C-alpha positions in Angstrom: -50.1 31.0 -38.7 -51.3 34.6 -38.4 -49.2 35.9 -35.3 -51.8 38.5 -34.8 -50.9 40.1 -31.2 -54.1 40.6 -29.0 -56.3 41.3 -32.1 -54.5 44.3 -33.0 -55.5 44.6 -36.7 -57.4 46.7 -38.8 -58.5 46.3 -42.5 -60.7 48.4 -45.0 -63.5 46.7 -46.0 -62.4 43.0 -46.7 -61.8 40.9 -44.2 -58.4 39.0 -43.5 -58.4 35.1 -43.8 -58.2 34.8 -39.8 -61.3 36.8 -39.0 -59.4 38.8 -36.1 -59.8 42.6 -35.7 -61.9 45.1 -36.9 -63.2 45.8 -40.5 -64.3 49.1 -41.3 -65.8 50.6 -44.2 -64.7 54.2 -44.6 -61.5 55.7 -45.5 -59.8 56.4 -42.4 -56.2 57.6 -41.7 -53.4 56.4 -40.1 -54.0 57.8 -36.9 -57.6 56.7 -37.0 -56.6 53.4 -37.6 -54.0 53.1 -35.2 -56.7 54.1 -32.4 -59.2 51.8 -33.8 -56.8 49.0 -33.7 -55.8 49.9 -30.5 -52.9 52.1 -29.5 -49.2 50.7 -27.7 -46.2 52.0 -27.4 -42.3 50.9 -27.8 -40.0 52.4 -25.8 -36.0 52.5 -24.8 -35.5 52.1 -21.4 -32.3 52.2 -19.2 -31.2 48.6 -18.5 -30.3 49.6 -15.1 -32.1 51.8 -12.6 -30.5 53.3 -9.0 -32.3 52.6 -6.0 -31.3 54.2 -2.2 -27.8 55.0 -4.1 -26.8 51.4 -5.4 -27.4 50.1 -9.1 -30.4 47.6 -9.7 -29.9 45.9 -12.7 -33.0 44.8 -14.7 -32.5 41.8 -15.9 -34.5 39.6 -13.5 -37.2 42.0 -14.6 -36.6 41.5 -18.5 -35.9 38.1 -18.3 -32.4 38.9 -19.7 -30.3 36.5 -17.9 -27.1 37.2 -16.2 -25.2 40.6 -17.8 -21.9 39.7 -18.1 -20.4 42.9 -20.3 -20.7 46.5 -19.3 -24.4 48.3 -19.1 -23.2 51.5 -19.8 -25.2 53.3 -22.2 -27.4 50.1 -22.8 -31.1 50.3 -22.9 -34.1 47.4 -23.3 -36.8 47.9 -25.9 -40.2 47.8 -24.4 -43.5 47.4 -25.8 -46.4 48.7 -23.6 -49.7 47.7 -24.6 -52.9 49.1 -22.4 -56.0 46.9 -22.1 -57.7 46.3 -25.5 -60.6 44.4 -26.8 -61.1 42.0 -23.6 -56.9 41.6 -23.3 -55.5 42.5 -20.3 -52.3 45.4 -20.0 -49.0 43.6 -20.9 -45.5 44.8 -21.1 -43.0 42.7 -23.6 -39.5 43.1 -24.5 -37.5 42.8 -27.3 -33.8 42.9 -26.9 -31.2 44.9 -25.6 -29.6 48.0 -27.5 -26.8 50.8 -27.1 -27.1 54.4 -27.0 -26.6 54.8 -30.8 -29.9 53.0 -31.5 -32.3 55.3 -33.0 -35.5 54.1 -31.7 -38.7 54.7 -34.5 -41.7 53.7 -32.5 -45.3 53.0 -33.9 -46.6 56.2 -32.8 -43.8 58.3 -34.5 -44.6 56.1 -38.0 -48.2 56.8 -37.6 -47.7 60.5 -37.3 -44.7 60.8 -40.1 -47.5 58.6 -42.3 -50.2 61.3 -41.8 -47.9 64.0 -42.6 -46.2 63.1 -44.9 -48.0 60.1 -47.3 -51.5 61.3 -46.3 -52.8 58.0 -47.4 -55.6 56.1 -46.2 -55.0 52.8 -44.7 -55.9 49.6 -46.2 -54.1 47.2 -43.3 -52.7 48.2 -39.7 -52.0 45.2 -37.4 -49.2 44.1 -34.9 -47.6 40.7 -34.8 -45.3 38.4 -32.8 -46.2 39.9 -29.3 -45.4 43.7 -30.3 -42.3 42.5 -31.7 -43.3 43.4 -35.7 -45.9 46.7 -36.6 -46.7 47.0 -40.3 -49.1 49.5 -42.3 -50.3 49.5 -45.6 -52.1 51.7 -48.3 -53.6 50.5 -51.6 -51.5 52.4 -54.6 -53.6 53.3 -57.6 -55.1 50.0 -59.4 -54.7 48.9 -63.1 -57.4 47.3 -65.2 -56.2 46.1 -68.2 -58.9 44.7 -70.4 -60.5 43.0 -67.1 -57.2 41.8 -65.6 -56.6 43.9 -62.3 -53.2 44.8 -61.1 -52.8 45.9 -57.3 -49.9 47.1 -55.6 -49.6 48.2 -51.9 -47.1 50.9 -50.4 -46.2 49.0 -47.0 -44.2 49.8 -44.0 -42.7 47.0 -41.6 -41.3 48.0 -38.3 -39.7 45.0 -36.6 -38.3 46.0 -33.3 -35.1 44.3 -31.6 -31.5 44.3 -32.2 -30.3 44.2 -35.9 -33.4 44.9 -37.5 -34.3 47.7 -39.6 -37.7 49.8 -40.4 -38.6 48.4 -43.9 -40.6 50.2 -46.7 -41.7 48.5 -50.1 -44.4 48.0 -52.7 -45.3 44.9 -53.0 -48.4 43.2 -54.7 -49.5 41.2 -51.3 -52.1 42.6 -49.5 -50.3 42.4 -46.0 -52.8 41.0 -42.9 -50.7 38.2 -41.0 -47.1 36.8 -40.5 -47.4 34.7 -43.6 -48.5 37.6 -45.9 -45.7 39.7 -43.9 -42.9 37.5 -45.3 -44.8 37.1 -48.6 -45.0 40.8 -49.5 -41.1 40.8 -48.8 -40.4 38.4 -51.1 -42.5 39.6 -54.0 -41.6 43.0 -53.2 -41.0 45.6 -56.3 -39.2 48.3 -54.2 -37.9 47.9 -50.9 -35.9 50.5 -48.9 -34.4 49.0 -45.1 -33.5 51.9 -42.9 -31.5 50.8 -39.7 -32.3 52.0 -36.6 -29.0 54.5 -36.5 -29.4 58.6 -36.6 -31.6 59.9 -38.9 -33.5 56.7 -39.5 -36.7 58.6 -39.2 -36.1 61.3 -41.7 -35.2 58.7 -44.0 -37.5 56.4 -43.7 -39.9 59.5 -44.2 -38.5 61.0 -47.2 -38.8 57.7 -48.9 -42.8 56.9 -47.9 -43.2 60.1 -49.2 -41.3 59.8 -52.4 -42.5 56.7 -53.7 -46.3 57.9 -52.8 -46.0 60.8 -54.9 -43.8 59.1 -57.7 -46.4 56.1 -58.0 -49.8 58.6 -58.0 -48.1 60.7 -60.4 -47.0 58.0 -63.2 -50.3 56.0 -62.6 -52.0 57.4 -65.6 -49.0 57.4 -67.6 -48.4 53.5 -66.8 -52.0 52.4 -67.5 -52.2 54.2 -70.6 -49.0 52.2 -71.8 -50.6 48.8 -70.7 -53.5 49.6 -72.1 -52.0 50.4 -75.5 -49.6 47.2 -75.3 -52.6 45.3 -74.8 -54.6 46.5 -77.7 -51.2 45.8 -79.8 -52.1 42.4 -81.4 -49.0 40.4 -83.1 -49.3 37.6 -84.8 -47.2 34.2 -84.4 -45.2 34.8 -87.3 -44.5 38.5 -86.4 -43.4 37.6 -83.1 -41.0 35.1 -84.1 -39.4 37.3 -86.5 -38.9 40.1 -84.5 -37.8 37.9 -81.4 -35.2 36.2 -83.8 -34.3 39.3 -85.6 -33.2 40.8 -81.5 -31.4 38.0 -80.7 -30.3 36.8 -84.2 -30.2 39.8 -86.4 -29.4 39.6 -90.3 -25.4 40.0 -90.4 -24.0 42.0 -93.5 -20.8 39.7 -93.1 -22.1 37.1 -95.7 -19.4 34.3 -94.4 -20.8 35.4 -90.9 -24.0 35.4 -91.6 -23.9 31.4 -93.4 -22.6 30.5 -89.9 -25.5 31.8 -87.7 -28.3 30.5 -90.3 -28.6 27.0 -88.9 -28.8 28.5 -85.2 -31.2 30.9 -86.1 -33.5 28.1 -88.0 -32.6 26.1 -84.5 -34.0 28.7 -81.9 -36.8 29.3 -84.4 -37.9 25.6 -84.1 -37.5 25.9 -80.5 -39.6 29.2 -80.4 -42.9 27.4 -82.1 -42.5 24.5 -79.8 
C-alpha cells in the first residue's frame, strides 16, 4: 500500500509504482520540491484555550476523548494542509506532547537540508494523513563491471508521541509506505534523534556529515571495488586462502596432526 496523502509526492525522472504525485526532469532543491509537492505545516498547539475567562478544552475538537490528567504544559501536534491539486484544505492531529517536546517541522527540515546538505531531491512525500514526511537524495552510484550500486541519503520525520527524526543511508528508493519500511530495514547507516532539546541541530549535523563523507570517499570506494573486480582468484587459491585464515598451519607438530582431519573436512565442505 502506498499511503501517499493528498497526492503529495514528487520524484526525479523515475515515476513511482503508484503513479501518484509529480515527476520532474530537472534537478531541484528541497524548497523547490516542497512547493511542487504542496507545502504544509505541522505545529505544536495548546491543548486548551481561554474564552471569556474560562478554560475550554480542545478534546472534542481534536477527537482526543476525556482529559483525565493535568493539562498544564500539554500540546497537540497538528498538521495543516492547504488545498492542493484538487484536494480540500484539512487539518489532522497526531497526539498530545508536553512542553519538553521540540518540534522539527517539515518546513524546518527542508530549510535545514538546503542550508547544510545542498543536494538535489530524488523523492519527497507525505504519508498517512501527514503523520510521516520523507525526503531523499541519490548518493554517488558505483558501476562495477556493469553492476550498478545505488544508495540514498534519507530523512524520515514521523510526527507523534514517542517518535524520532531518522536519518539513514539505504539502497532503497523511498516512494511509499512499503518502501519507507524497506529502507529502514535495509539501512546501512541509521541515526535517530528524539524530539528533545537540540533535536534540529543534531539531525542537521548528522545529515551534513554523512553527505560530505560519502561524497569525499566515493572515488576511493569505486577504485577499491574496481581493483577487487579485476583481481581473479582461482578455486584452489580461494580455498587455500580461506583454509589458511580459518585453520592456519600450526608450528606445534602434535597440535597440527590433530587439526589436519578437520581442515580436510572443511576443505571438502568448501568445495561442496
